[in-house]
N, C-alpha and C positions, 0 to 999 in steps of 0.2 A: 934249258932242260926239257921243256915241253916239246920243243922242236925236235930234239933228239928222240924223245919218246914217240913222237909222231912218225919219224922216219923208220923206226923199228917195225911199224905196221907194214911197211912195203919193202923192207930189206931182210934178207936172210942173214942173221948173225946170232951169236950166242945170246941166249935169253930173250930172243925176239918176242916170243909169246908172252913171257912175263912182263916185259916192258910195254908191249901193246895193251895188255890188260890194265896196267896202271894208267896208261894214256886214256883208255876208254872210261875208266872210273873218274879220272880228273875232268874229262869232258862232261860227264853227268853232273858232278858236283858244281862245276862252273856254270852250266846251264841252269841248274836249280837256283844257285846263288844269284845270278844275274836276273833271272825271271822273278824271283822274290823281290829284288830291289825295284824292278819295273812295276810290279803290282803295287808296291808301297807308294810309288809315285803316280799311280793310276795311269800308267802308260801301257800300250799294247806290248805283247811279248814279241821281240824282234825275231825274224826268221833265222837269224844267225844263232840264236840260242836254241831254237828247235832243231837246227842242224847238228848242234853239239849233242843234244839228246839222242838224235838218230845215230850219230857216230857211236855213242856209248852202247847202243843196242847190239852192235857187232860183237860185243863181248859174249853175248849169249847168257849174261847173268840176269836172272829174274829180278833182283832188287833194282837194277837199272830200269827195267820195264815199269816197275811199280812206282818208282820215283817220278818218272816221266808222266805216267797216268795220273799220279796225284796232282801234278801241276795242271794237267788238262782238266781234271775235275774242278779244281779251284778256280779255273778261268772259264768254266761253263762250256768247255769244248767236249761235250759228252759223247758224241758219236765217235770222235777220234779216241777218246779214252776207252770206250767199249771195245773197239777193234784191238787196241793194245792189250787190254785185260783178257780178252778171249785168246789171244796168242800166248800170253803168259800162262793162262790156265791149261792150255793144251801142252805146254812145255813141262808144267808141274806134274802132269799125269804120267810122265815117263816111269816105267816100272823100276828103274834104277835110282830114281830120285830119293835122296835122303834129306830130311828137313832138320835144320838146326832150330830147335824150338825151346821157348821158355816153359812150354807145357810138358810135363813128364810123359814119356811115351816109350813103348817097346819098339825096337827095330827088327825087321826081318834081316836075315843075312844078305849082305850086298852081293850083287852078281856083276859088279863093275869089273871088267877085265883087269888082271894084274899086269902091269907093264914093268919092264926092267929099265927102259929109258925114262929118266926123271922128268923130262919135259912132257913126254906123253902121259906119264902118270899124273902130273900136275893138271894137265888139260882134262884128263878123264875125271878127276875129282872136282875140278871147278865146274864142269858140265853137269855133274850129278849131285852136288851138294847144294841145297837150297838154304842160303844164308839169311840171317836177319836183315831187315831193312833199316838202315840208320838215317836219321834226319838230324841236321844241325840247327841251332837257333837262327842261323843266318839264312835259312831256307823257310822261315816260319810262314811266309805268305803262300807257299806252295804245298802246304800241309792242311788237310781237313781240320776244322776247328776242334773236334773232339780229341785229336792226337796232340794238339797244342797244349792241352791241359797237362800232358805227361811231363812237359818241361818243368812244371811246378809241383808235381806229385812226388810223394815218398811212400815207401812200403814199410821199411824197418825204422827203428829208433836211430840206427846208425846212419841211414839215409837222411833223416831229419837233421841230425847233427852236422853232416857234411854240407847239406844245402844251405844251412845258415851261414856257412863261411864263404859261399859263392856270391859274387856281385849280383844284386837284384834277386837273390834267393831262387835261382832257377838252374837247371842243368843246361849244359851246352849241347849235349847229344842225347837223343832218345832212340831206342831200338824197339822194333815191333816184329812179331812173327810175320813172315811173308804171306802165308796162306790166309789167315783171317783178315789181313790188310787187303788182299786181293778181293775177298768177298765183300768187305766193307766198301771198297771203292766201286765195285759193281753195283752195290745197293745205291750208292749216291749217284752214279752215272745213269742208272735206269729210273731216274726220278719221274719220268713221264710214262713209265710202263709198270703198273702195279704187279703184274704177274711175274715179271723179271725181278722186281724188288723182293717179292716174296721168295722167289727161288734163291736169290743171293742170301737173304736172311736165313733161309733154311739151311744152306750150306754152312753159313757161319755158326749156327747153333749146333749143327751136326759135328763140327770140328771140336767143340767143347762138350763135355758131359754136362748133365743137369747140375751136378755138384760144382763143377768148374764155373759155370755161368752164375750160379747163386753166389759163390764166394767172390767172383769178380765184381758183380753188381753191388754186393754189400760193402766190399772194400772201397769201391770208388764212390758210391753215393754217401758213405759215411764221411767222406772227405769233401763232399760237394762237387765231385768230378764225374765225368761221363767216360765210359770205356769206348775204345775204338770199335 
């Protein structure tokens, strides 16, 4: 199956773009999964896995950039992470970019061109919609420690009831907003540059209102957790 998806990247066929996108996302997950396993064994990250990450960047999807950067931060490859995060940030600044966010917000009318060709329309939306970044429990060593807490956190009473039914009482998937994650990773990657850290923290705080931040911090610290 994966070989067929890989061929779709180089062959013109029906749904080539859609199949290629799936292939790129599989490469990203596989790279993160294998890198996490290597970190657990205290082994270096094989170049093969870095190549898979790089293949996934061809999708142009910012979550793939951020998942790669997250691994680089966790393995202390800060300069590489900074370059990747700078690229992702420049992509986010596109005037047509629409963010899927857990934070309520008002959207301006989109100026994304309307296409009659369904594949072109899909490409246009995938290029201009900023999706959440999802992490699985199998990638846990490629995720900054504060996000790891989210695998064990709950928000509502319903969440608490659900998580009690799951083995080891943890979620298998967590999702975070792409923009604050980008700023958080920038903050971590600039550990030797206080000015850049302050800049990243300022952008993170600007993303949330004072009320948002207060509610986030109260909610998380009431549970003994830290926020991303």
